N, CA, C, O and the ligand as a Tripos MOL2 file, in Angstrom:
@<TRIPOS>MOLECULE
protein
  257   255    65     0     0
PROTEIN
NO_CHARGES

@<TRIPOS>ATOM
      1 N          -3.8840   12.3900  -25.6880 N.3       1 MET1
      2 CA         -4.2050   11.0360  -26.1170 C.3       1 MET1
      3 C          -3.3170   10.5930  -27.2750 C.2       1 MET1
      4 O          -3.0730    9.4030  -27.4700 O.2       1 MET1
      5 N          -2.8400   11.5690  -28.0330 N.am      2 GLN2
      6 CA         -1.9890   11.2050  -29.1570 C.3       2 GLN2
      7 C          -0.5540   11.0510  -28.7010 C.2       2 GLN2
      8 O          -0.0260   11.8890  -27.9690 O.2       2 GLN2
      9 N           0.0600    9.9900  -29.1330 N.am      3 ARG3
     10 CA          1.4090    9.7470  -28.6610 C.3       3 ARG3
     11 C           2.4250    9.8120  -29.7880 C.2       3 ARG3
     12 O           3.6240    9.6600  -29.5550 O.2       3 ARG3
     13 N           1.9680   10.0290  -30.9700 N.am      4 GLN4
     14 CA          2.8840    9.9610  -32.1070 C.3       4 GLN4
     15 C           3.8860   11.1130  -32.1170 C.2       4 GLN4
     16 O           4.9670   10.9960  -32.6940 O.2       4 GLN4
     17 N           3.5280   12.2070  -31.4890 N.am      5 PHE5
     18 CA          4.3540   13.4050  -31.6240 C.3       5 PHE5
     19 C           5.1960   13.6820  -30.3940 C.2       5 PHE5
     20 O           5.7460   14.7700  -30.2300 O.2       5 PHE5
     21 N           5.2860   12.7010  -29.5520 N.am      6 GLU6
     22 CA          5.8950   12.9620  -28.2660 C.3       6 GLU6
     23 C           7.3040   13.5350  -28.3840 C.2       6 GLU6
     24 O           7.6840   14.4110  -27.6070 O.2       6 GLU6
     25 N           8.0590   13.0610  -29.3200 N.am      7 GLU7
     26 CA          9.4310   13.5520  -29.4230 C.3       7 GLU7
     27 C           9.4810   14.9990  -29.8990 C.2       7 GLU7
     28 O          10.4060   15.7380  -29.5630 O.2       7 GLU7
     29 N           8.5080   15.3890  -30.6620 N.am      8 LEU8
     30 CA          8.5370   16.7140  -31.2410 C.3       8 LEU8
     31 C           7.9290   17.7600  -30.3210 C.2       8 LEU8
     32 O           8.0850   18.9620  -30.5340 O.2       8 LEU8
     33 N           7.2510   17.2970  -29.3220 N.am      9 ARG9
     34 CA          6.5560   18.2350  -28.4620 C.3       9 ARG9
     35 C           7.4520   18.7180  -27.3490 C.2       9 ARG9
     36 O           8.2020   17.9440  -26.7540 O.2       9 ARG9
     37 N           7.3700   19.9660  -27.0810 N.am     10 ALA10
     38 CA          8.0740   20.5040  -25.9240 C.3      10 ALA10
     39 C           7.0780   20.5910  -24.7790 C.2      10 ALA10
     40 O           6.0090   21.1840  -24.9190 O.2      10 ALA10
     41 N           7.4280   20.0090  -23.6660 N.am     11 SER11
     42 CA          6.5200   20.0820  -22.5290 C.3      11 SER11
     43 C           6.8760   21.2470  -21.6270 C.2      11 SER11
     44 O           6.0360   21.7900  -20.9090 O.2      11 SER11
     45 N           8.1590   21.6160  -21.6860 N.am     12 GLU12
     46 CA          8.5860   22.7580  -20.8900 C.3      12 GLU12
     47 C           9.5410   23.6010  -21.7050 C.2      12 GLU12
     48 O          10.3900   23.0840  -22.4310 O.2      12 GLU12
     49 N           9.3910   24.8970  -21.5740 N.am     13 LEU13
     50 CA         10.3010   25.8150  -22.2440 C.3      13 LEU13
     51 C          10.7110   26.8940  -21.2600 C.2      13 LEU13
     52 O          10.0160   27.1790  -20.2850 O.2      13 LEU13
     53 N          11.8390   27.4730  -21.5400 N.am     14 TYR14
     54 CA         12.2860   28.5610  -20.6830 C.3      14 TYR14
     55 C          11.4580   29.8020  -20.9590 C.2      14 TYR14
     56 O          11.3440   30.2440  -22.1020 O.2      14 TYR14
     57 N          10.8930   30.3500  -19.9240 N.am     15 CYS15
     58 CA         10.0890   31.5530  -20.0720 C.3      15 CYS15
     59 C          10.8730   32.7440  -19.5500 C.2      15 CYS15
     60 O          11.2170   32.7810  -18.3680 O.2      15 CYS15
     61 N          11.1630   33.7110  -20.3990 N.am     16 PRO16
     62 CA         11.9480   34.8790  -19.9760 C.3      16 PRO16
     63 C          11.2000   35.7220  -18.9510 C.2      16 PRO16
     64 O          11.8180   36.4290  -18.1560 O.2      16 PRO16
     65 N           9.9070   35.6520  -18.9670 N.am     17 ARG17
     66 CA          9.1440   36.4600  -18.0160 C.3      17 ARG17
     67 C           9.1620   35.8250  -16.6320 C.2      17 ARG17
     68 O           9.3450   36.5050  -15.6220 O.2      17 ARG17
     69 N           8.9710   34.5310  -16.6040 N.am     18 CYS18
     70 CA          8.9910   33.8220  -15.3240 C.3      18 CYS18
     71 C          10.4230   33.5200  -14.8970 C.2      18 CYS18
     72 O          10.6780   33.1640  -13.7460 O.2      18 CYS18
     73 N          11.3410   33.6660  -15.8250 N.am     19 ARG19
     74 CA         12.7570   33.4020  -15.5650 C.3      19 ARG19
     75 C          13.0270   31.9840  -15.1340 C.2      19 ARG19
     76 O          13.9590   31.7190  -14.3740 O.2      19 ARG19
     77 N          12.2380   31.1020  -15.6030 N.am     20 THR20
     78 CA         12.4770   29.6970  -15.3380 C.3      20 THR20
     79 C          11.7240   28.8670  -16.3820 C.2      20 THR20
     80 O          10.8890   29.3820  -17.1260 O.2      20 THR20
     81 N          12.0310   27.6210  -16.4140 N.am     21 ALA21
     82 CA         11.3160   26.7630  -17.3540 C.3      21 ALA21
     83 C           9.9090   26.5120  -16.8270 C.2      21 ALA21
     84 O           9.7030   26.1820  -15.6590 O.2      21 ALA21
     85 N           8.9740   26.6760  -17.7100 N.am     22 GLN22
     86 CA          7.5820   26.4920  -17.3140 C.3      22 GLN22
     87 C           6.9190   25.5090  -18.2520 C.2      22 GLN22
     88 O           7.2960   25.3790  -19.4170 O.2      22 GLN22
     89 N           5.9430   24.8330  -17.7320 N.am     23 PRO23
     90 CA          5.1440   23.9990  -18.6350 C.3      23 PRO23
     91 C           4.4340   24.8730  -19.6570 C.2      23 PRO23
     92 O           3.9540   25.9600  -19.3360 O.2      23 PRO23
     93 N           4.3750   24.3990  -20.8560 N.am     24 VAL24
     94 CA          3.7820   25.2150  -21.9040 C.3      24 VAL24
     95 C           2.4840   24.5960  -22.3890 C.2      24 VAL24
     96 O           2.2570   23.3880  -22.3190 O.2      24 VAL24
     97 N           1.6740   25.4680  -22.8680 N.am     25 ARG25
     98 CA          0.4350   25.0230  -23.4710 C.3      25 ARG25
     99 C           0.6130   25.0660  -24.9700 C.2      25 ARG25
    100 O           1.0630   26.0710  -25.5210 O.2      25 ARG25
    101 N           0.2750   24.0170  -25.6070 N.am     26 GLU26
    102 CA          0.4200   23.9720  -27.0550 C.3      26 GLU26
    103 C          -0.8940   24.3710  -27.6950 C.2      26 GLU26
    104 O          -1.9640   23.8590  -27.3650 O.2      26 GLU26
    105 N          -0.7720   25.2890  -28.6040 N.am     27 LYS27
    106 CA         -1.9790   25.7840  -29.2490 C.3      27 LYS27
    107 C          -1.8190   25.6400  -30.7500 C.2      27 LYS27
    108 O          -0.7890   26.0030  -31.3190 O.2      27 LYS27
    109 N          -2.8230   25.1200  -31.3630 N.am     28 LEU28
    110 CA         -2.7730   24.9710  -32.8060 C.3      28 LEU28
    111 C          -3.0880   26.3090  -33.4600 C.2      28 LEU28
    112 O          -4.1890   26.8470  -33.3380 O.2      28 LEU28
    113 N          -2.0940   26.8170  -34.1510 N.am     29 LEU29
    114 CA         -2.2510   28.1380  -34.7490 C.3      29 LEU29
    115 C          -2.8640   28.0730  -36.1330 C.2      29 LEU29
    116 O          -3.8130   28.7820  -36.4690 O.2      29 LEU29
    117 N          -2.2740   27.1900  -36.9160 N.am     30 LEU30
    118 CA         -2.6200   27.2020  -38.3280 C.3      30 LEU30
    119 C          -2.4370   25.7990  -38.8940 C.2      30 LEU30
    120 O          -1.5020   25.0840  -38.5340 O.2      30 LEU30
    121 N          -3.3210   25.4330  -39.7600 N.am     31 VAL31
    122 CA         -3.1840   24.1300  -40.4020 C.3      31 VAL31
    123 C          -2.8360   24.3340  -41.8650 C.2      31 VAL31
    124 O          -3.6030   24.9040  -42.6410 O.2      31 VAL31
    125 N          -1.6560   23.8520  -42.2140 N.am     32 LEU32
    126 CA         -1.2170   23.9450  -43.5980 C.3      32 LEU32
    127 C          -1.4100   22.5960  -44.2640 C.2      32 LEU32
    128 O          -1.6090   21.5840  -43.5920 O.2      32 LEU32
    129 N          -1.3520   22.5860  -45.5650 N.am     33 PRO33
    130 CA         -1.5420   21.3080  -46.2680 C.3      33 PRO33
    131 C          -0.5070   20.2690  -45.8660 C.2      33 PRO33
    132 O          -0.8010   19.0750  -45.8140 O.2      33 PRO33
    133 N           0.7070   20.7300  -45.5840 N.am     34 HIS34
    134 CA          1.7780   19.7810  -45.3100 C.3      34 HIS34
    135 C           2.1940   19.7620  -43.8570 C.2      34 HIS34
    136 O           2.9930   18.9190  -43.4480 O.2      34 HIS34
    137 N           1.6730   20.6640  -43.0890 N.am     35 ALA35
    138 CA          2.1220   20.7480  -41.7030 C.3      35 ALA35
    139 C           1.1180   21.5350  -40.8660 C.2      35 ALA35
    140 O           0.1870   22.1580  -41.3770 O.2      35 ALA35
    141 N           1.3520   21.4770  -39.5650 N.am     36 GLU36
    142 CA          0.5470   22.2800  -38.6540 C.3      36 GLU36
    143 C           1.4660   23.2340  -37.9140 C.2      36 GLU36
    144 O           2.5830   22.8760  -37.5420 O.2      36 GLU36
    145 N           0.9930   24.4270  -37.7090 N.am     37 LEU37
    146 CA          1.7730   25.4060  -36.9850 C.3      37 LEU37
    147 C           1.2600   25.4790  -35.5520 C.2      37 LEU37
    148 O           0.1040   25.8190  -35.2970 O.2      37 LEU37
    149 N           2.1560   25.1500  -34.6310 N.am     38 HIS38
    150 CA          1.7620   25.1470  -33.2230 C.3      38 HIS38
    151 C           2.4410   26.2940  -32.4990 C.2      38 HIS38
    152 O           3.5840   26.6530  -32.7840 O.2      38 HIS38
    153 N           1.7210   26.8430  -31.5780 N.am     39 ASP39
    154 CA          2.2710   27.9220  -30.7670 C.3      39 ASP39
    155 C           2.3940   27.4290  -29.3360 C.2      39 ASP39
    156 O           1.5210   26.7310  -28.8210 O.2      39 ASP39
    157 N           3.5010   27.8100  -28.7050 N.am     40 TYR40
    158 CA          3.7100   27.4010  -27.3240 C.3      40 TYR40
    159 C           3.6130   28.6100  -26.4150 C.2      40 TYR40
    160 O           4.2950   29.6180  -26.5960 O.2      40 TYR40
    161 N           2.7430   28.4700  -25.4330 N.am     41 GLN41
    162 CA          2.5460   29.5730  -24.4950 C.3      41 GLN41
    163 C           2.8070   29.1000  -23.0780 C.2      41 GLN41
    164 O           2.4660   27.9800  -22.6980 O.2      41 GLN41
    165 N           3.4170   29.9830  -22.3130 N.am     42 CYS42
    166 CA          3.6320   29.7020  -20.8970 C.3      42 CYS42
    167 C           2.2830   29.5540  -20.2040 C.2      42 CYS42
    168 O           1.3870   30.3810  -20.3760 O.2      42 CYS42
    169 N           2.1540   28.4960  -19.4240 N.am     43 THR43
    170 CA          0.8620   28.2980  -18.7560 C.3      43 THR43
    171 C           0.7050   29.2340  -17.5650 C.2      43 THR43
    172 O          -0.3950   29.3940  -17.0360 O.2      43 THR43
    173 N           1.7940   29.8450  -17.1490 N.am     44 ILE44
    174 CA          1.7210   30.7260  -15.9820 C.3      44 ILE44
    175 C           1.3540   32.1500  -16.3900 C.2      44 ILE44
    176 O           0.3970   32.7270  -15.8730 O.2      44 ILE44
    177 N           2.1180   32.7030  -17.3120 N.am     45 CYS45
    178 CA          1.8950   34.1070  -17.6460 C.3      45 CYS45
    179 C           1.3130   34.2840  -19.0520 C.2      45 CYS45
    180 O           0.9050   35.3840  -19.4250 O.2      45 CYS45
    181 N           1.2780   33.2280  -19.8080 N.am     46 GLY46
    182 CA          0.6600   33.3210  -21.1250 C.3      46 GLY46
    183 C           1.5690   33.8510  -22.2050 C.2      46 GLY46
    184 O           1.1410   34.0640  -23.3390 O.2      46 GLY46
    185 N           2.8300   34.0650  -21.8560 N.am     47 GLU47
    186 CA          3.7830   34.5540  -22.8370 C.3      47 GLU47
    187 C           3.9790   33.5240  -23.9460 C.2      47 GLU47
    188 O           4.0610   32.3220  -23.6960 O.2      47 GLU47
    189 N           4.0500   34.0190  -25.1600 N.am     48 SER48
    190 CA          4.3010   33.1210  -26.2700 C.3      48 SER48
    191 C           5.7830   32.7950  -26.3170 C.2      48 SER48
    192 O           6.6170   33.6900  -26.4530 O.2      48 SER48
    193 N           6.1070   31.5310  -26.2070 N.am     49 LEU49
    194 CA          7.5090   31.1270  -26.1120 C.3      49 LEU49
    195 C           8.0550   30.5990  -27.4240 C.2      49 LEU49
    196 O           9.2270   30.2350  -27.5220 O.2      49 LEU49
    197 N           7.2240   30.5610  -28.3990 N.am     50 GLY50
    198 CA          7.7260   30.1110  -29.6850 C.3      50 GLY50
    199 C           6.6820   29.3110  -30.4350 C.2      50 GLY50
    200 O           5.6640   28.8930  -29.8840 O.2      50 GLY50
    201 N           6.9640   29.1200  -31.6800 N.am     51 SER51
    202 CA          6.0500   28.3200  -32.4780 C.3      51 SER51
    203 C           6.8440   27.2510  -33.1980 C.2      51 SER51
    204 O           8.0640   27.3370  -33.3360 O.2      51 SER51
    205 N           6.1510   26.2860  -33.6330 N.am     52 ARG52
    206 CA          6.8370   25.1840  -34.2770 C.3      52 ARG52
    207 C           5.9690   24.6160  -35.3780 C.2      52 ARG52
    208 O           4.7500   24.4910  -35.2620 O.2      52 ARG52
    209 N           6.6450   24.2860  -36.4270 N.am     53 GLU53
    210 CA          5.9250   23.6650  -37.5260 C.3      53 GLU53
    211 C           6.0250   22.1580  -37.3820 C.2      53 GLU53
    212 O           7.1150   21.5860  -37.3720 O.2      53 GLU53
    213 N           4.8890   21.5420  -37.2720 N.am     54 VAL54
    214 CA          4.8640   20.0940  -37.1010 C.3      54 VAL54
    215 C           4.4130   19.4700  -38.4000 C.2      54 VAL54
    216 O           3.2970   19.6740  -38.8780 O.2      54 VAL54
    217 N           5.3160   18.7140  -38.9400 N.am     55 LYS55
    218 CA          4.9910   18.0700  -40.2110 C.3      55 LYS55
    219 C           3.9030   17.0310  -40.0010 C.2      55 LYS55
    220 O           3.8860   16.3050  -39.0070 O.2      55 LYS55
    221 N           3.0400   16.9870  -40.9230 N.am     56 ALA56
    222 CA          1.9820   15.9930  -40.8380 C.3      56 ALA56
    223 C           2.6090   14.6080  -40.9080 C.2      56 ALA56
    224 O           3.5120   14.3600  -41.7070 O.2      56 ALA56
    225 N           2.1270   13.7250  -40.0750 N.am     57 PRO57
    226 CA          2.6930   12.3800  -40.0780 C.3      57 PRO57
    227 C           2.3540   11.6620  -41.3760 C.2      57 PRO57
    228 O           1.2480   11.7920  -41.9010 O.2      57 PRO57
    229 N           3.2990   10.9200  -41.8760 N.am     58 PRO58
    230 CA          2.9880   10.1380  -43.0730 C.3      58 PRO58
    231 C           1.8930    9.1520  -42.7650 C.2      58 PRO58
    232 O           1.9800    8.3720  -41.8160 O.2      58 PRO58
    233 N           0.8830    9.1970  -43.5630 N.am     59 VAL59
    234 CA         -0.2330    8.2910  -43.3140 C.3      59 VAL59
    235 C           0.1030    6.9450  -43.9370 C.2      59 VAL59
    236 O          -0.1060    6.7000  -45.1250 O.2      59 VAL59
    237 N           0.6170    6.1180  -43.1040 N.am     60 MET60
    238 CA          1.0040    4.7980  -43.5920 C.3      60 MET60
    239 C           0.2300    3.7360  -42.8330 C.2      60 MET60
    240 O          -0.4520    4.0180  -41.8480 O.2      60 MET60
    241 N           0.3510    2.5440  -43.3040 N.am     61 ALA61
    242 CA         -0.3360    1.4380  -42.6360 C.3      61 ALA61
    243 C           0.5210    0.9060  -41.5080 C.2      61 ALA61
    244 O           0.5590   -0.2980  -41.2550 O.2      61 ALA61
    245 N           1.2000    1.8000  -40.8420 N.am     62 ALA62
    246 CA          2.0940    1.3780  -39.7770 C.3      62 ALA62
    247 C           1.3620    1.2490  -38.4590 C.2      62 ALA62
    248 O           1.9160    0.7700  -37.4690 O.2      62 ALA62
    249 N           0.1390    1.6700  -38.4550 N.am     63 ARG63
    250 CA         -0.6170    1.5750  -37.2010 C.3      63 ARG63
    251 C          -1.0930    0.1500  -36.9700 C.2      63 ARG63
    252 O          -1.5430   -0.5450  -37.8810 O.2      63 ARG63
    253 N          -0.9780   -0.2370  -35.7520 N.am     64 ARG64
    254 CA         -1.4590   -1.5860  -35.4500 C.3      64 ARG64
    255 C          -2.9020   -1.5200  -35.0140 C.2      64 ARG64
    256 O          -3.5030   -2.5510  -34.7120 O.2      64 ARG64
    257 ZN          5.8510   32.6270  -18.0220 Zn       65 ZN65
@<TRIPOS>BOND
     1     1     2 1
     2     2     3 1
     3     3     4 2
     4     3     5 am
     5     5     6 1
     6     6     7 1
     7     7     8 2
     8     7     9 am
     9     9    10 1
    10    10    11 1
    11    11    12 2
    12    11    13 am
    13    13    14 1
    14    14    15 1
    15    15    16 2
    16    15    17 am
    17    17    18 1
    18    18    19 1
    19    19    20 2
    20    19    21 am
    21    21    22 1
    22    22    23 1
    23    23    24 2
    24    23    25 am
    25    25    26 1
    26    26    27 1
    27    27    28 2
    28    27    29 am
    29    29    30 1
    30    30    31 1
    31    31    32 2
    32    31    33 am
    33    33    34 1
    34    34    35 1
    35    35    36 2
    36    35    37 am
    37    37    38 1
    38    38    39 1
    39    39    40 2
    40    39    41 am
    41    41    42 1
    42    42    43 1
    43    43    44 2
    44    43    45 am
    45    45    46 1
    46    46    47 1
    47    47    48 2
    48    47    49 am
    49    49    50 1
    50    50    51 1
    51    51    52 2
    52    51    53 am
    53    53    54 1
    54    54    55 1
    55    55    56 2
    56    55    57 am
    57    57    58 1
    58    58    59 1
    59    59    60 2
    60    59    61 am
    61    61    62 1
    62    62    63 1
    63    63    64 2
    64    63    65 am
    65    65    66 1
    66    66    67 1
    67    67    68 2
    68    67    69 am
    69    69    70 1
    70    70    71 1
    71    71    72 2
    72    71    73 am
    73    73    74 1
    74    74    75 1
    75    75    76 2
    76    75    77 am
    77    77    78 1
    78    78    79 1
    79    79    80 2
    80    79    81 am
    81    81    82 1
    82    82    83 1
    83    83    84 2
    84    83    85 am
    85    85    86 1
    86    86    87 1
    87    87    88 2
    88    87    89 am
    89    89    90 1
    90    90    91 1
    91    91    92 2
    92    91    93 am
    93    93    94 1
    94    94    95 1
    95    95    96 2
    96    95    97 am
    97    97    98 1
    98    98    99 1
    99    99   100 2
   100    99   101 am
   101   101   102 1
   102   102   103 1
   103   103   104 2
   104   103   105 am
   105   105   106 1
   106   106   107 1
   107   107   108 2
   108   107   109 am
   109   109   110 1
   110   110   111 1
   111   111   112 2
   112   111   113 am
   113   113   114 1
   114   114   115 1
   115   115   116 2
   116   115   117 am
   117   117   118 1
   118   118   119 1
   119   119   120 2
   120   119   121 am
   121   121   122 1
   122   122   123 1
   123   123   124 2
   124   123   125 am
   125   125   126 1
   126   126   127 1
   127   127   128 2
   128   127   129 am
   129   129   130 1
   130   130   131 1
   131   131   132 2
   132   131   133 am
   133   133   134 1
   134   134   135 1
   135   135   136 2
   136   135   137 am
   137   137   138 1
   138   138   139 1
   139   139   140 2
   140   139   141 am
   141   141   142 1
   142   142   143 1
   143   143   144 2
   144   143   145 am
   145   145   146 1
   146   146   147 1
   147   147   148 2
   148   147   149 am
   149   149   150 1
   150   150   151 1
   151   151   152 2
   152   151   153 am
   153   153   154 1
   154   154   155 1
   155   155   156 2
   156   155   157 am
   157   157   158 1
   158   158   159 1
   159   159   160 2
   160   159   161 am
   161   161   162 1
   162   162   163 1
   163   163   164 2
   164   163   165 am
   165   165   166 1
   166   166   167 1
   167   167   168 2
   168   167   169 am
   169   169   170 1
   170   170   171 1
   171   171   172 2
   172   171   173 am
   173   173   174 1
   174   174   175 1
   175   175   176 2
   176   175   177 am
   177   177   178 1
   178   178   179 1
   179   179   180 2
   180   179   181 am
   181   181   182 1
   182   182   183 1
   183   183   184 2
   184   183   185 am
   185   185   186 1
   186   186   187 1
   187   187   188 2
   188   187   189 am
   189   189   190 1
   190   190   191 1
   191   191   192 2
   192   191   193 am
   193   193   194 1
   194   194   195 1
   195   195   196 2
   196   195   197 am
   197   197   198 1
   198   198   199 1
   199   199   200 2
   200   199   201 am
   201   201   202 1
   202   202   203 1
   203   203   204 2
   204   203   205 am
   205   205   206 1
   206   206   207 1
   207   207   208 2
   208   207   209 am
   209   209   210 1
   210   210   211 1
   211   211   212 2
   212   211   213 am
   213   213   214 1
   214   214   215 1
   215   215   216 2
   216   215   217 am
   217   217   218 1
   218   218   219 1
   219   219   220 2
   220   219   221 am
   221   221   222 1
   222   222   223 1
   223   223   224 2
   224   223   225 am
   225   225   226 1
   226   226   227 1
   227   227   228 2
   228   227   229 am
   229   229   230 1
   230   230   231 1
   231   231   232 2
   232   231   233 am
   233   233   234 1
   234   234   235 1
   235   235   236 2
   236   235   237 am
   237   237   238 1
   238   238   239 1
   239   239   240 2
   240   239   241 am
   241   241   242 1
   242   242   243 1
   243   243   244 2
   244   243   245 am
   245   245   246 1
   246   246   247 1
   247   247   248 2
   248   247   249 am
   249   249   250 1
   250   250   251 1
   251   251   252 2
   252   251   253 am
   253   253   254 1
   254   254   255 1
   255   255   256 2
@<TRIPOS>SUBSTRUCTURE
     1 MET1         2 RESIDUE 1 A MET
     2 GLN2         6 RESIDUE 1 A GLN
     3 ARG3        10 RESIDUE 1 A ARG
     4 GLN4        14 RESIDUE 1 A GLN
     5 PHE5        18 RESIDUE 1 A PHE
     6 GLU6        22 RESIDUE 1 A GLU
     7 GLU7        26 RESIDUE 1 A GLU
     8 LEU8        30 RESIDUE 1 A LEU
     9 ARG9        34 RESIDUE 1 A ARG
    10 ALA10       38 RESIDUE 1 A ALA
    11 SER11       42 RESIDUE 1 A SER
    12 GLU12       46 RESIDUE 1 A GLU
    13 LEU13       50 RESIDUE 1 A LEU
    14 TYR14       54 RESIDUE 1 A TYR
    15 CYS15       58 RESIDUE 1 A CYS
    16 PRO16       62 RESIDUE 1 A PRO
    17 ARG17       66 RESIDUE 1 A ARG
    18 CYS18       70 RESIDUE 1 A CYS
    19 ARG19       74 RESIDUE 1 A ARG
    20 THR20       78 RESIDUE 1 A THR
    21 ALA21       82 RESIDUE 1 A ALA
    22 GLN22       86 RESIDUE 1 A GLN
    23 PRO23       90 RESIDUE 1 A PRO
    24 VAL24       94 RESIDUE 1 A VAL
    25 ARG25       98 RESIDUE 1 A ARG
    26 GLU26      102 RESIDUE 1 A GLU
    27 LYS27      106 RESIDUE 1 A LYS
    28 LEU28      110 RESIDUE 1 A LEU
    29 LEU29      114 RESIDUE 1 A LEU
    30 LEU30      118 RESIDUE 1 A LEU
    31 VAL31      122 RESIDUE 1 A VAL
    32 LEU32      126 RESIDUE 1 A LEU
    33 PRO33      130 RESIDUE 1 A PRO
    34 HIS34      134 RESIDUE 1 A HIS
    35 ALA35      138 RESIDUE 1 A ALA
    36 GLU36      142 RESIDUE 1 A GLU
    37 LEU37      146 RESIDUE 1 A LEU
    38 HIS38      150 RESIDUE 1 A HIS
    39 ASP39      154 RESIDUE 1 A ASP
    40 TYR40      158 RESIDUE 1 A TYR
    41 GLN41      162 RESIDUE 1 A GLN
    42 CYS42      166 RESIDUE 1 A CYS
    43 THR43      170 RESIDUE 1 A THR
    44 ILE44      174 RESIDUE 1 A ILE
    45 CYS45      178 RESIDUE 1 A CYS
    46 GLY46      182 RESIDUE 1 A GLY
    47 GLU47      186 RESIDUE 1 A GLU
    48 SER48      190 RESIDUE 1 A SER
    49 LEU49      194 RESIDUE 1 A LEU
    50 GLY50      198 RESIDUE 1 A GLY
    51 SER51      202 RESIDUE 1 A SER
    52 ARG52      206 RESIDUE 1 A ARG
    53 GLU53      210 RESIDUE 1 A GLU
    54 VAL54      214 RESIDUE 1 A VAL
    55 LYS55      218 RESIDUE 1 A LYS
    56 ALA56      222 RESIDUE 1 A ALA
    57 PRO57      226 RESIDUE 1 A PRO
    58 PRO58      230 RESIDUE 1 A PRO
    59 VAL59      234 RESIDUE 1 A VAL
    60 MET60      238 RESIDUE 1 A MET
    61 ALA61      242 RESIDUE 1 A ALA
    62 ALA62      246 RESIDUE 1 A ALA
    63 ARG63      250 RESIDUE 1 A ARG
    64 ARG64      254 RESIDUE 1 A ARG
    65 ZN65       257 GROUP 0 **** ****
């Protein structure tokens, strides 16, 4: 439902186990004061394909 992070999100990553790009499941690992740590897992085999730190969006009055 959230669309603000679309550019930062990976929908598919290369999975070394499946040997092809697979859709990934994004899992929230950790919430930091300034960012969130997300983990990406292969939806097929569950392999962890990487994590990413997502900076918290600036809370501005930019929302319509
Ligand atoms: Zn996989």
